[in-house]
N, CA, C and O atoms as a Tinker XYZ file with bonds, in Angstrom:
   308  protein
     1  N    -32.569000  -35.253000  -18.154000    73     2
     2  CA   -31.298000  -34.925000  -18.735000    64     1     3
     3  C    -30.216000  -35.596000  -17.903000    63     2     4     5
     4  O    -30.278000  -35.587000  -16.673000    81     3
     5  N    -29.244000  -36.167000  -18.560000    73     3     6
     6  CA   -28.208000  -36.864000  -17.808000    64     5     7
     7  C    -27.221000  -35.905000  -17.153000    63     6     8     9
     8  O    -26.984000  -34.799000  -17.637000    81     7
     9  N    -26.658000  -36.355000  -16.051000    73     7    10
    10  CA   -25.547000  -35.628000  -15.442000    64     9    11
    11  C    -24.281000  -35.968000  -16.227000    63    10    12    13
    12  O    -24.299000  -36.867000  -17.068000    81    11
    13  N    -23.198000  -35.269000  -15.963000    73    11    14
    14  CA   -21.929000  -35.566000  -16.633000    64    13    15
    15  C    -21.531000  -37.011000  -16.366000    63    14    16    17
    16  O    -21.100000  -37.719000  -17.276000    81    15
    17  N    -21.674000  -37.446000  -15.125000    73    15    18
    18  CA   -21.320000  -38.817000  -14.760000    64    17    19
    19  C    -22.135000  -39.835000  -15.556000    63    18    20    21
    20  O    -21.585000  -40.814000  -16.061000    81    19
    21  N    -23.446000  -39.604000  -15.669000    73    19    22
    22  CA   -24.305000  -40.522000  -16.411000    64    21    23
    23  C    -23.970000  -40.518000  -17.902000    63    22    24    25
    24  O    -23.952000  -41.568000  -18.546000    81    23
    25  N    -23.709000  -39.341000  -18.438000    73    23    26
    26  CA   -23.397000  -39.234000  -19.869000    64    25    27
    27  C    -22.100000  -39.952000  -20.204000    63    26    28    29
    28  O    -22.032000  -40.676000  -21.198000    81    27
    29  N    -21.085000  -39.766000  -19.400000    73    27    30
    30  CA   -19.813000  -40.434000  -19.690000    64    29    31
    31  C    -19.932000  -41.937000  -19.508000    63    30    32    33
    32  O    -19.228000  -42.702000  -20.168000    81    31
    33  N    -20.812000  -42.363000  -18.625000    73    31    34
    34  CA   -21.032000  -43.791000  -18.429000    64    33    35
    35  C    -21.666000  -44.471000  -19.629000    63    34    36    37
    36  O    -21.534000  -45.683000  -19.798000    81    35
    37  N    -22.361000  -43.696000  -20.471000    73    35    38
    38  CA   -23.022000  -44.245000  -21.662000    64    37    39
    39  C    -22.087000  -44.378000  -22.857000    63    38    40    41
    40  O    -22.446000  -44.996000  -23.860000    81    39
    41  N    -20.898000  -43.806000  -22.759000    73    39    42
    42  CA   -19.983000  -43.849000  -23.892000    64    41    43
    43  C    -19.386000  -45.245000  -24.029000    63    42    44    45
    44  O    -18.711000  -45.741000  -23.127000    81    43
    45  N    -19.642000  -45.851000  -25.149000    73    43    46
    46  CA   -19.141000  -47.198000  -25.411000    64    45    47
    47  C    -18.104000  -47.192000  -26.521000    63    46    48    49
    48  O    -17.898000  -48.211000  -27.181000    81    47
    49  N    -17.457000  -46.073000  -26.733000    73    47    50
    50  CA   -16.522000  -45.938000  -27.829000    64    49    51
    51  C    -15.150000  -46.447000  -27.437000    63    50    52    53
    52  O    -14.815000  -46.563000  -26.258000    81    51
    53  N    -14.380000  -46.741000  -28.445000    73    51    54
    54  CA   -12.982000  -47.073000  -28.254000    64    53    55
    55  C    -12.309000  -45.832000  -27.669000    63    54    56    57
    56  O    -12.406000  -44.750000  -28.247000    81    55
    57  N    -11.640000  -45.972000  -26.550000    73    55    58
    58  CA   -11.061000  -44.814000  -25.874000    64    57    59
    59  C     -9.942000  -44.146000  -26.668000    63    58    60    61
    60  O     -9.506000  -43.053000  -26.305000    81    59
    61  N     -9.474000  -44.767000  -27.729000    73    59    62
    62  CA    -8.408000  -44.200000  -28.555000    64    61    63
    63  C     -8.957000  -43.380000  -29.725000    63    62    64    65
    64  O     -8.189000  -42.745000  -30.449000    81    63
    65  N    -10.294000  -43.389000  -29.916000    73    63    66
    66  CA   -10.909000  -42.652000  -31.024000    64    65    67
    67  C    -10.811000  -41.153000  -30.796000    63    66    68    69
    68  O    -10.834000  -40.681000  -29.659000    81    67
    69  N    -10.704000  -40.423000  -31.873000    73    67    70
    70  CA   -10.793000  -38.963000  -31.809000    64    69    71
    71  C    -12.263000  -38.591000  -31.924000    63    70    72    73
    72  O    -12.984000  -39.157000  -32.746000    81    71
    73  N    -12.708000  -37.656000  -31.119000    73    71    74
    74  CA   -14.107000  -37.245000  -31.124000    64    73    75
    75  C    -14.207000  -35.725000  -31.029000    63    74    76    77
    76  O    -13.277000  -35.050000  -30.588000    81    75
    77  N    -15.338000  -35.213000  -31.446000    73    75    78
    78  CA   -15.669000  -33.798000  -31.248000    64    77    79
    79  C    -16.857000  -33.764000  -30.298000    63    78    80    81
    80  O    -17.856000  -34.449000  -30.520000    81    79
    81  N    -16.752000  -32.985000  -29.265000    73    79    82
    82  CA   -17.790000  -32.952000  -28.243000    64    81    83
    83  C    -18.103000  -31.499000  -27.880000    63    82    84    85
    84  O    -17.197000  -30.690000  -27.681000    81    83
    85  N    -19.380000  -31.185000  -27.799000    73    83    86
    86  CA   -19.812000  -29.879000  -27.316000    64    85    87
    87  C    -20.733000  -30.128000  -26.126000    63    86    88    89
    88  O    -21.707000  -30.874000  -26.228000    81    87
    89  N    -20.424000  -29.514000  -25.029000    73    87    90
    90  CA   -21.229000  -29.700000  -23.821000    64    89    91
    91  C    -21.743000  -28.342000  -23.366000    63    90    92    93
    92  O    -20.973000  -27.392000  -23.218000    81    91
    93  N    -23.041000  -28.259000  -23.148000    73    91    94
    94  CA   -23.681000  -27.046000  -22.646000    64    93    95
    95  C    -24.201000  -27.357000  -21.248000    63    94    96    97
    96  O    -24.703000  -28.452000  -20.996000    81    95
    97  N    -24.081000  -26.405000  -20.352000    73    95    98
    98  CA   -24.511000  -26.648000  -18.973000    64    97    99
    99  C    -25.295000  -25.450000  -18.425000    63    98   100   101
   100  O    -25.422000  -24.410000  -19.072000    81    99
   101  N    -25.806000  -25.636000  -17.225000    73    99   102
   102  CA   -26.588000  -24.592000  -16.559000    64   101   103
   103  C    -25.810000  -23.280000  -16.472000    63   102   104   105
   104  O    -26.378000  -22.204000  -16.658000    81   103
   105  N    -24.519000  -23.370000  -16.189000    73   103   106
   106  CA   -23.709000  -22.155000  -16.056000    64   105   107
   107  C    -23.642000  -21.370000  -17.365000    63   106   108   109
   108  O    -23.556000  -20.143000  -17.346000    81   107
   109  N    -23.681000  -22.066000  -18.499000    73   107   110
   110  CA   -23.728000  -21.373000  -19.793000    64   109   111
   111  C    -25.007000  -20.553000  -19.904000    63   110   112   113
   112  O    -24.981000  -19.398000  -20.330000    81   111
   113  N    -26.123000  -21.160000  -19.516000    73   111   114
   114  CA   -27.420000  -20.477000  -19.573000    64   113   115
   115  C    -27.436000  -19.293000  -18.613000    63   114   116   117
   116  O    -27.888000  -18.205000  -18.971000    81   115
   117  N    -26.947000  -19.502000  -17.406000    73   115   118
   118  CA   -26.937000  -18.433000  -16.409000    64   117   119
   119  C    -26.045000  -17.270000  -16.840000    63   118   120   121
   120  O    -26.408000  -16.108000  -16.661000    81   119
   121  N    -24.894000  -17.577000  -17.401000    73   119   122
   122  CA   -23.996000  -16.529000  -17.865000    64   121   123
   123  C    -24.590000  -15.731000  -19.006000    63   122   124   125
   124  O    -24.468000  -14.507000  -19.050000    81   123
   125  N    -25.237000  -16.430000  -19.933000    73   123   126
   126  CA   -25.852000  -15.743000  -21.067000    64   125   127
   127  C    -27.034000  -14.888000  -20.598000    63   126   128   129
   128  O    -27.231000  -13.773000  -21.081000    81   127
   129  N    -27.813000  -15.417000  -19.658000    73   127   130
   130  CA   -28.936000  -14.651000  -19.107000    64   129   131
   131  C    -28.433000  -13.349000  -18.494000    63   130   132   133
   132  O    -29.039000  -12.294000  -18.683000    81   131
   133  N    -27.331000  -13.424000  -17.762000    73   131   134
   134  CA   -26.747000  -12.226000  -17.149000    64   133   135
   135  C    -26.330000  -11.229000  -18.225000    63   134   136   137
   136  O    -26.574000  -10.030000  -18.089000    81   135
   137  N    -25.695000  -11.723000  -19.301000    73   135   138
   138  CA   -25.284000  -10.858000  -20.408000    64   137   139
   139  C    -26.472000  -10.145000  -21.047000    63   138   140   141
   140  O    -26.372000   -8.987000  -21.451000    81   139
   141  N    -27.599000  -10.855000  -21.132000    73   139   142
   142  CA   -28.797000  -10.311000  -21.776000    64   141   143
   143  C    -29.683000   -9.527000  -20.808000    63   142   144   145
   144  O    -30.681000   -8.937000  -21.222000    81   143
   145  N    -29.326000   -9.518000  -19.526000    73   143   146
   146  CA   -30.142000   -8.816000  -18.540000    64   145   147
   147  C    -31.455000   -9.513000  -18.240000    63   146   148   149
   148  O    -32.454000   -8.864000  -17.930000    81   147
   149  N    -31.452000  -10.842000  -18.334000    73   147   150
   150  CA   -32.659000  -11.636000  -18.085000    64   149   151
   151  C    -32.478000  -12.390000  -16.776000    63   150   152   153
   152  O    -31.472000  -13.072000  -16.581000    81   151
   153  N    -33.460000  -12.267000  -15.874000    73   151   154
   154  CA   -33.403000  -12.989000  -14.613000    64   153   155
   155  C    -33.675000  -14.469000  -14.865000    63   154   156   157
   156  O    -34.668000  -14.837000  -15.492000    81   155
   157  N    -32.777000  -15.302000  -14.368000    73   155   158
   158  CA   -32.898000  -16.746000  -14.566000    64   157   159
   159  C    -32.296000  -17.439000  -13.359000    63   158   160   161
   160  O    -31.131000  -17.218000  -13.026000    81   159
   161  N    -33.082000  -18.272000  -12.706000    73   159   162
   162  CA   -32.589000  -19.027000  -11.557000    64   161   163
   163  C    -31.866000  -20.283000  -12.047000    63   162   164   165
   164  O    -31.978000  -20.662000  -13.213000    81   163
   165  N    -31.131000  -20.911000  -11.152000    73   163   166
   166  CA   -30.458000  -22.162000  -11.520000    64   165   167
   167  C    -31.491000  -23.222000  -11.911000    63   166   168   169
   168  O    -31.260000  -23.995000  -12.841000    81   167
   169  N    -32.616000  -23.263000  -11.217000    73   167   170
   170  CA   -33.665000  -24.238000  -11.557000    64   169   171
   171  C    -34.204000  -23.969000  -12.965000    63   170   172   173
   172  O    -34.446000  -24.907000  -13.726000    81   171
   173  N    -34.391000  -22.702000  -13.311000    73   171   174
   174  CA   -34.869000  -22.364000  -14.660000    64   173   175
   175  C    -33.811000  -22.708000  -15.709000    63   174   176   177
   176  O    -34.140000  -23.181000  -16.796000    81   175
   177  N    -32.555000  -22.470000  -15.382000    73   175   178
   178  CA   -31.467000  -22.825000  -16.303000    64   177   179
   179  C    -31.447000  -24.329000  -16.535000    63   178   180   181
   180  O    -31.233000  -24.786000  -17.658000    81   179
   181  N    -31.668000  -25.093000  -15.480000    73   179   182
   182  CA   -31.720000  -26.555000  -15.599000    64   181   183
   183  C    -32.885000  -26.969000  -16.497000    63   182   184   185
   184  O    -32.734000  -27.864000  -17.330000    81   183
   185  N    -34.034000  -26.332000  -16.337000    73   183   186
   186  CA   -35.192000  -26.633000  -17.187000    64   185   187
   187  C    -34.885000  -26.310000  -18.658000    63   186   188   189
   188  O    -35.273000  -27.055000  -19.558000    81   187
   189  N    -34.192000  -25.205000  -18.887000    73   187   190
   190  CA   -33.838000  -24.826000  -20.255000    64   189   191
   191  C    -32.904000  -25.872000  -20.851000    63   190   192   193
   192  O    -33.106000  -26.305000  -21.985000    81   191
   193  N    -31.885000  -26.281000  -20.102000    73   191   194
   194  CA   -30.952000  -27.306000  -20.591000    64   193   195
   195  C    -31.705000  -28.598000  -20.885000    63   194   196   197
   196  O    -31.456000  -29.243000  -21.903000    81   195
   197  N    -32.622000  -28.980000  -20.001000    73   195   198
   198  CA   -33.420000  -30.189000  -20.226000    64   197   199
   199  C    -34.251000  -30.073000  -21.498000    63   198   200   201
   200  O    -34.299000  -31.013000  -22.291000    81   199
   201  N    -34.905000  -28.934000  -21.703000    73   199   202
   202  CA   -35.720000  -28.727000  -22.908000    64   201   203
   203  C    -34.864000  -28.774000  -24.161000    63   202   204   205
   204  O    -35.237000  -29.402000  -25.152000    81   203
   205  N    -33.720000  -28.112000  -24.118000    73   203   206
   206  CA   -32.822000  -28.122000  -25.272000    64   205   207
   207  C    -32.387000  -29.550000  -25.581000    63   206   208   209
   208  O    -32.347000  -29.950000  -26.744000    81   207
   209  N    -32.060000  -30.319000  -24.547000    73   207   210
   210  CA   -31.621000  -31.698000  -24.742000    64   209   211
   211  C    -32.715000  -32.539000  -25.395000    63   210   212   213
   212  O    -32.433000  -33.350000  -26.277000    81   211
   213  N    -33.961000  -32.349000  -24.965000    73   211   214
   214  CA   -35.060000  -33.160000  -25.481000    64   213   215
   215  C    -35.552000  -32.719000  -26.850000    63   214   216   217
   216  O    -36.085000  -33.532000  -27.605000    81   215
   217  N    -35.381000  -31.445000  -27.182000    73   215   218
   218  CA   -35.951000  -30.907000  -28.421000    64   217   219
   219  C    -34.912000  -30.526000  -29.467000    63   218   220   221
   220  O    -35.268000  -29.986000  -30.514000    81   219
   221  N    -33.641000  -30.795000  -29.208000    73   219   222
   222  CA   -32.612000  -30.330000  -30.135000    64   221   223
   223  C    -32.756000  -30.948000  -31.519000    63   222   224   225
   224  O    -33.203000  -32.084000  -31.676000    81   223
   225  N    -32.369000  -30.179000  -32.496000    73   223   226
   226  CA   -32.386000  -30.596000  -33.896000    64   225   227
   227  C    -30.968000  -31.015000  -34.259000    63   226   228   229
   228  O    -30.054000  -30.190000  -34.255000    81   227
   229  N    -30.783000  -32.282000  -34.569000    73   227   230
   230  CA   -29.427000  -32.772000  -34.817000    64   229   231
   231  C    -28.799000  -32.143000  -36.058000    63   230   232   233
   232  O    -27.578000  -32.179000  -36.213000    81   231
   233  N    -29.607000  -31.573000  -36.935000    73   231   234
   234  CA   -29.059000  -30.898000  -38.111000    64   233   235
   235  C    -28.607000  -29.478000  -37.787000    63   234   236   237
   236  O    -27.682000  -28.960000  -38.413000    81   235
   237  N    -29.247000  -28.860000  -36.828000    73   235   238
   238  CA   -28.932000  -27.475000  -36.463000    64   237   239
   239  C    -27.934000  -27.395000  -35.308000    63   238   240   241
   240  O    -27.148000  -26.450000  -35.228000    81   239
   241  N    -27.964000  -28.372000  -34.427000    73   239   242
   242  CA   -27.097000  -28.338000  -33.261000    64   241   243
   243  C    -27.614000  -27.375000  -32.208000    63   242   244   245
   244  O    -28.715000  -26.836000  -32.322000    81   243
   245  N    -26.805000  -27.170000  -31.186000    73   243   246
   246  CA   -27.135000  -26.243000  -30.116000    64   245   247
   247  C    -26.152000  -25.084000  -30.223000    63   246   248   249
   248  O    -24.939000  -25.288000  -30.259000    81   247
   249  N    -26.683000  -23.875000  -30.271000    73   247   250
   250  CA   -25.853000  -22.684000  -30.408000    64   249   251
   251  C    -26.273000  -21.658000  -29.356000    63   250   252   253
   252  O    -27.235000  -21.863000  -28.616000    81   251
   253  N    -25.527000  -20.544000  -29.308000    73   251   254
   254  CA   -25.932000  -19.461000  -28.423000    64   253   255
   255  C    -27.305000  -18.940000  -28.822000    63   254   256   257
   256  O    -28.079000  -18.508000  -27.969000    81   255
   257  N    -27.608000  -18.978000  -30.110000    73   255   258
   258  CA   -28.944000  -18.549000  -30.557000    64   257   259
   259  C    -30.029000  -19.430000  -29.952000    63   258   260   261
   260  O    -31.105000  -18.941000  -29.608000    81   259
   261  N    -29.754000  -20.720000  -29.819000    73   259   262
   262  CA   -30.710000  -21.645000  -29.199000    64   261   263
   263  C    -30.980000  -21.214000  -27.758000    63   262   264   265
   264  O    -32.128000  -21.101000  -27.329000    81   263
   265  N    -29.905000  -20.979000  -27.033000    73   263   266
   266  CA   -30.042000  -20.567000  -25.633000    64   265   267
   267  C    -30.752000  -19.222000  -25.548000    63   266   268   269
   268  O    -31.611000  -19.022000  -24.690000    81   267
   269  N    -30.392000  -18.304000  -26.438000    73   267   270
   270  CA   -31.049000  -16.988000  -26.453000    64   269   271
   271  C    -32.557000  -17.120000  -26.642000    63   270   272   273
   272  O    -33.327000  -16.437000  -25.968000    81   271
   273  N    -32.981000  -17.984000  -27.544000    73   271   274
   274  CA   -34.420000  -18.173000  -27.789000    64   273   275
   275  C    -35.140000  -18.626000  -26.528000    63   274   276   277
   276  O    -36.200000  -18.100000  -26.189000    81   275
   277  N    -34.567000  -19.595000  -25.838000    73   275   278
   278  CA   -35.181000  -20.081000  -24.601000    64   277   279
   279  C    -35.197000  -18.991000  -23.530000    63   278   280   281
   280  O    -36.173000  -18.865000  -22.790000    81   279
   281  N    -34.130000  -18.207000  -23.443000    73   279   282
   282  CA   -34.093000  -17.135000  -22.446000    64   281   283
   283  C    -35.097000  -16.046000  -22.762000    63   282   284   285
   284  O    -35.737000  -15.517000  -21.853000    81   283
   285  N    -35.249000  -15.703000  -24.024000    73   283   286
   286  CA   -36.244000  -14.674000  -24.386000    64   285   287
   287  C    -37.660000  -15.196000  -24.131000    63   286   288   289
   288  O    -38.551000  -14.433000  -23.756000    81   287
   289  N    -37.860000  -16.497000  -24.335000    73   287   290
   290  CA   -39.164000  -17.091000  -24.017000    64   289   291
   291  C    -39.409000  -17.027000  -22.506000    63   290   292   293
   292  O    -40.525000  -16.743000  -22.071000    81   291
   293  N    -38.381000  -17.287000  -21.717000    73   291   294
   294  CA   -38.491000  -17.188000  -20.259000    64   293   295
   295  C    -38.846000  -15.756000  -19.856000    63   294   296   297
   296  O    -39.700000  -15.548000  -18.994000    81   295
   297  N    -38.204000  -14.785000  -20.465000    73   295   298
   298  CA   -38.450000  -13.380000  -20.150000    64   297   299
   299  C    -39.902000  -12.984000  -20.471000    63   298   300   301
   300  O    -40.534000  -12.238000  -19.723000    81   299
   301  N    -40.412000  -13.499000  -21.598000    73   299   302
   302  CA   -41.799000  -13.193000  -21.974000    64   301   303
   303  C    -42.797000  -13.822000  -21.010000    63   302   304   305
   304  O    -43.937000  -13.375000  -20.890000    81   303
   305  N    -42.340000  -14.871000  -20.325000    73   303   306
   306  CA   -43.184000  -15.512000  -19.332000    64   305   307
   307  C    -44.133000  -16.475000  -19.939000    63   306   308
   308  O    -44.918000  -17.100000  -19.227000    81   307
């Protein structure tokens, strides 16, 4: 999974274009895990973000439900 620096380096767009961007990070996963009462380390949050990045469905996008599914899977072990 790319870092913010790597991701921005890949942008080859005209800098004057209007864009819509959604960025999810480890802190989003950690915060949601805390809300749900699920223990999640930063390393596990990073793994979840990596999995979401590699398996995301471009038609469905990434939502809180996506993160919830991965966290519940983590909880089940």
